[in-house]
C-alpha positions as CSV (number, residue, x, y, z in Angstrom):
1,X,42.2,-84.0,-36.7
2,X,45.3,-83.0,-34.7
3,X,45.5,-84.3,-31.2
4,X,46.8,-80.9,-29.8
5,X,48.9,-82.3,-27.0
6,X,49.1,-80.0,-23.9
7,X,52.8,-80.0,-23.3
8,X,56.4,-80.1,-24.7
9,X,57.5,-83.7,-24.5
10,X,61.1,-82.5,-23.7
11,X,60.7,-79.9,-20.9
12,X,57.0,-80.5,-20.1
13,X,56.2,-76.8,-20.7
14,X,52.5,-76.2,-21.0
15,X,51.3,-75.6,-24.6
16,X,47.6,-74.7,-24.5
17,X,45.6,-75.0,-27.8
18,X,46.1,-71.2,-28.4
19,X,49.9,-71.3,-28.0
20,X,52.0,-70.0,-30.9
21,X,55.0,-71.7,-29.2
22,X,54.0,-75.3,-30.1
23,X,55.9,-77.2,-32.7
24,X,54.8,-80.6,-34.2
25,X,56.0,-83.2,-36.7
26,X,53.9,-85.3,-39.0
27,X,53.4,-87.9,-36.2
28,X,52.2,-85.1,-33.9
29,X,55.2,-85.2,-31.5
30,X,54.9,-81.9,-29.7
31,X,57.6,-79.6,-28.5
32,X,57.9,-76.0,-27.4
33,X,59.6,-73.6,-29.8
34,X,62.6,-73.3,-27.6
35,X,63.3,-77.0,-27.4
36,X,62.5,-77.5,-31.1
37,X,64.9,-74.8,-32.2
38,X,67.7,-74.9,-29.7
39,X,67.8,-78.6,-28.7
40,X,66.6,-80.3,-31.9
41,X,67.5,-77.7,-34.5
42,X,64.1,-78.1,-36.2
43,X,64.1,-81.9,-36.5
44,X,62.0,-84.2,-34.5
45,X,64.2,-86.5,-32.3
46,X,61.7,-89.3,-32.7
47,X,61.2,-89.5,-36.5
48,X,63.7,-87.0,-38.0
49,X,60.9,-85.0,-39.6
50,X,60.5,-81.3,-39.6
51,X,59.2,-79.5,-36.5
52,X,56.8,-76.8,-37.7
53,X,54.4,-74.4,-36.0
54,X,51.3,-76.2,-34.8
55,X,48.1,-74.7,-36.1
56,X,45.8,-73.0,-33.6
57,X,42.3,-74.5,-33.5
58,X,39.7,-71.8,-33.4
59,X,38.3,-71.3,-29.9
60,X,34.7,-71.9,-31.0
61,X,35.7,-75.4,-32.3
62,X,37.4,-76.5,-29.0
63,X,34.1,-77.3,-27.3
64,X,33.2,-79.9,-30.0
65,X,36.8,-80.9,-30.8
66,X,38.7,-80.5,-27.6
67,X,42.5,-80.6,-27.2
68,X,44.1,-83.7,-25.7
69,X,44.7,-83.8,-21.9
70,X,47.3,-86.6,-22.2
71,X,50.7,-85.3,-21.4
72,X,53.6,-87.0,-23.2
73,X,57.2,-86.7,-21.8
74,X,60.0,-88.7,-23.3
75,X,63.6,-89.2,-22.1
76,X,65.5,-87.6,-25.0
77,X,69.2,-87.2,-24.3
78,X,69.0,-83.5,-25.3
79,X,66.4,-83.0,-22.6
80,X,68.3,-84.5,-19.7
81,X,68.1,-82.4,-16.7
82,X,65.7,-79.8,-18.2
83,X,62.8,-80.6,-15.9
84,X,61.5,-77.0,-16.3
85,X,58.7,-76.3,-13.9
86,X,55.4,-75.6,-15.4
87,X,53.8,-72.2,-14.9
């Protein structure tokens, strides 16, 4: 089961389970669509794998299988100085 991380590990943008803006690789590294497309050009900076749209877990399954609350932010050179405030 996917971890469904709650944020972009580059800019720390919130990515709730229902977000169509979340992108993941096969190791579940998670980025927003903007960072995935414009900073990393569709390739995960950690493993080099493809960044693809993260599936949306049906809302009725979230109670039994909740999304992760653990925020991951890494210091990628392409992310330097982004520090985008979360809404």
